[in-house]
N, C-alpha and C positions, 0 to 999 in steps of 0.2 A: 737719440736713435740713431741705431744702426739697420739698416734695408740690406737685406740680403737679394742677391740676384743670380737669376741662370743667365750665363753668360756665353754659353755657347753658340747662339744663333749668329752671334756677332763675330765670334773667334772664327770664321773660316778667310780662306785665300780668295774666292771668289764669291762677292756679295752681291747679291740680289734680294729684292722684297723684304722678307722678314729679315734677312741678315744685315740690310740697310738701317732698317727701322732700328733694330736692338743697339746697332753702334752708335748711331746718332744719341740715341738715349744716354749711353755709357758715356758719350763725350760731355754731354751735358752736367750728368751728375758729378763728374770727376773733378769739373768745375766750380759746383757746388759745395763739394765736400767741406765741412770746417768743423771744429770739436763739438759741436752740438748734433750734427749730421754725419754719421759717417756709411760706406757702403763695403759691402766684403762683395766679390764677383766670382760664382762659382763656375769652376771651369773643366772638362775632361784631361786637357792637356795644356801647358804651358801657354802663356798668352800670345800670340803672333805678334810682329812688330807693328801692325797698325792699331795694334790696341789701345786705349788712353794710359799714358805712365802711371804709375802707382804713387799714391802720395800719401803723407801722414794717416788720413782718414778717408783713403780711396785704395781696397788691397785686393789682390786676388788669391784664391785658394783654391789651388787645383788638386782635384781627388782623381786618383787613377779608377779606371773601371770603363768598360764599352756597353756589355750586354745591361740592360735595365738600370743604365745609370738613373736615370730620373726616378726609378721608382725604387731603386734598392740601396745602390751606392751613397748618392746625395743624402737621402732622407735619413740614413744611419747616422752620416755623419753629422748632419744639422740636431740630430736626436741625441747624440754623445758628446758633442763640442757647440753648444748652443752658443752662438756669439750674436745671435740677430733679432730685433725686435718685430719685424715683419718680413716677408719673402715675396718678391715679384718676379712672376716668369714673363717674358714678352712674346712667347708663343705658344700658349695653349695647354703644354704640358707642364703639371703642377708635381712636387714630390710627394708621394705617399707616407702618413703618418706625420704631416707636418706639425711641429710643436707650436707654431706662432701663425698669426693672420696670413691671409693670401691675399695677393691682388695679381689676375691674370689677363693677357690683352688675346681676344680673341680676333683672327685678322678677316678668315673667311669661313665658309660652311659649304665649300664645293663640293667636297665629299659627299656630301647628299645628293646634289645635283647629279654629279659626273662620278658615280663610284668605280667604274670599269677603267677610269685612267688612273688608279692606286692600286698597289700590290696589295693583296690579300692581308698581308699582316699590318701593312703600315695603313690600309682602311679599318680596320680593328682598332687599332691604336687611337686614330684621330677621333672616331665615333666614342669609342668608351673612356680612353683618359680625356677628352676634353669633357664628357659627360662627368666624371668626378671633378676637373678641375672648378667646373662652373657650380656645381653644389658646392664644394667645398671653400670657395671664394667670400671674402668679405666685400671685396668690390671687384667687379667688372669691365674692363676697356675695350672698346671695341672702336673699329676705325672708320664706322659709316652707320649711317642708319640703316642701310640695308642688312648689315652684319647684326644689327641689333634687333631687327624685324625677325632675321632668319634664326637668333637664337631663341626668341619667343615662342616659332613655330615649331623648331626641332628637340629644344628643351625646355619648352614651357616655362621659360624664366619671366618672372614679372620685370618691369621696369624699375623698380625701387632701388637696386645696386648696377646697374648696368649705365656706363658712362662713356658718351661719343666723344673720342678726341681724334681727329682727322690727323692723319699722316700731313709730313711736309714733304721737302722735295731738296735734292741738292743743286746747291746755285752753280747759276751755271760758270765754266771753268773757260779761260779765256786760250783755247786751242791753238798753237803756232798757226800762222799764215801758211807757210810752206809746210804740208806734210805728203806723206806718200799715200794715205789712207786711200783716197779718190783714186788716184792714178793705181796704184795695186790692184784696184776693182772695176777698173776701167768704169770710171762712174763720171759722168757730166754735171756740173752745178746744175740744180733745178731739174734734172732730168730723171730723177728716180722716186721713188715711193717707197718710204721706208717703215718698217716693222721692229721695235725691239721690245723684246719679251721672250720667256720660256718657249720653245718651240714644242708643242704639245698640243691633242687635239681641244682641250678648253679653249685656246686662242682663234679658236676658228681659223685658222690661216686657209682652209681649204676656199671658204670663202671669198676670201682676200685673192687668192689666187685665181679662181674663176673670173673675179670681175678685174683684175688685172690682165687678164690673158686676150679681154675684150678691147679693154683699153690700151692696151700695145697695139691691137689690130688699127687702129684709130691714130696712133700717137707712136709709131714704131721703133723713133729713137730711146724711150722709156725705157727702165730697168726696174724691176722688184728688187729690194735689199730686205733681207730678214736676218737680223741681229740677236745675238741670244744664243743661250746653253740648249743643247739637245736634251729634250724633256723626253718623257713616258709616250710612246708609241709616234715616236718621232717620222718612221719611216714610210707611216700614210701621207704626208707631207712632201715628201722627197717624191713618191709614188705619183700622187697630182702634179706635181711638176712635169714630170716625164710625159704622164697623159697628156698635158696640153701643149707639150712640144715646145717647153721655155725655157729649157737646161741653159742656153746660151744667154738667157734675159731674166734670170733670178738668179741673184748672190746670195749664197749664205755665208755668212762671215765666221760663224760661231761666238763663243764669249768674245766680248774685245774689251781692254781698258778704257775707263771713262773718257779718258782725253781723247781718241779714236772714235765713242760713241756721238759724242760733243760734236767732231767735224761731221758726222753723218747727219744729225738735226740740223745744224746750222745749215747745211747746202740741200738738204732735200726740198724737193718740190711739195710734198706733205708728209706727213707721220699718220697711218691708218690703224688703228688698235680695233680688230674685230671679235674680239672676247666675246664668248657667251655670258661669262661670269666673269666680275671681280668683286673682293671684298672692299678694293679703294682704286687702283690704278693710277700708282706715281707716274707712269710713263706719259701719261697727258701733260702733266706738270711738268716735266722735263723737258717735252715738246717744247712747249709754250714757252718755257724760259730761253730757248735758243730761237725764238723767231719763227717757228716750224708752222704752219697749221696744220691742224688737227681734225680728222675725220674718225671718230668713234661708234660704235655699236651704243645701242641706247639699251643696253642690257644692266639690271643690278644697279650698280654704284655710281656708273659711271656718269650717266647725266650730272648727278650729286657733286662729283668733281669738276666736271667739265664745264657745268652752268651754259652760258649761253656765249661759251667762248668755243666751241666746237660745232660743226657739221654731225648730225646723226643719223645712223642707217638700220633698218632692220638685218639684224645680224644673221638672219636665216634667208635673205634677199640679196644675192648679188647684183643684182641687176638695182637696185635702190643705192649699194654702194657706187656703181659703175656712173650711175647720174649724178653722184655727190664728185666723184673725179673730175668729170665732163664738166661740172659746172662750176669748181675751182678752175679748172684750166680755162675755161672760158671769159672769168668774168675776174678780172683783174683787180679790181676793188674790193671783192668777197675777200680776197686772199689778204689784204692790207686791213681789212677789218677785221678779220679773225684773229690776225696777229696781235692788235691793238686790244682786244678783248682778252688776248690771251696773256698777254702782262697785267692787266686789269684783276683778270681772275687770280693770279697768283700772288696777289698781295692777303688772302686770305688764307694761305698755307705758308708753314714755315717748320723746321724742326726745331727751331728754338721754341717757338710756340708748343708745338707737341710736347715737347721734353718737359716742358715748365708747367704745363696742366697736368701731364703725367705725374711730375712731383708735388704737386699741389694732392693729387689722391693718395698718393702712397703717405705723404706727412700727414693726412688727416684719419687715417687708419686708428683705431682705439688698440693701445697692446698695453700688455703690462710691461713696464718701465723696470722693474726689479726681478725680472724672471731671469734673464741669462745674467751669465757671469763676467 
């Protein structure tokens, strides 16, 4: 069996969300490649240095082309140079005119809930190209029961060929004891509230900023740290910080390497994830892995991921979040309990488990083993 994979999500310099998912799967697949199980990874450009190394049964194929790559250049190559038995796309978009069975992963359907956060062209592709992918697929993988429910609602799919496989998380790294990160942002250990994720409206940071402004009034030595790439409509977040007069008390770091994010997790008072919608929510698990207490909104899949290891709040009620922050600050035993529960919760998730279950799905797809040359 030879499995073809769209590897472009993994082949990026700054990996977040789906990019991390795709890279972790490729790393596992590369290790499993053998004479009976081969992989061809299709890319728009040559693989970056972090991508898994080629071997006899794990190869890259670079197909130049940018405009409509997955809809034109890739399917033409697959049609005329068919070397695979099935095709796997880790993120929504399947090639058109695919001559072999398809497996696709759907991460979330946020674009139905928050269409204004997407450029018109991107929104069109997400709605329509995803529709094509899920209709074409022999098997659909989703990262949570929430996404499975959304697929049934918006694309009218039955459960027969939808499989829930939870994401994993990056195992904690050991950052250096002496690091300039805290000093460079003028942060004190356990005196800041942390958010990690793309800075965009869906992450609901205005609710976090409002709650923090009142928390800061009670505990003026605290800061709020927002770490992640600037996303769509980021300016509204910055205006909210200005409106609250918090310019000197909110730190916006931009994208940081994993080693620096690890230090921020490890030394934070707590991690807050106020998102209005998530298909999964990897940052919850990342925070838990560094012994950082988690306060999360109770939206979509987040309680499914966090279980009893988080405090939860109504994402539209900043007072509810404020009460959780105050409670965590005043009850030392609560922090200890959340950290302990977090470590237990992590045992249910790993990238190896995710990748192994994904490969099981791919390996069990019926295919014509005499069709490719």
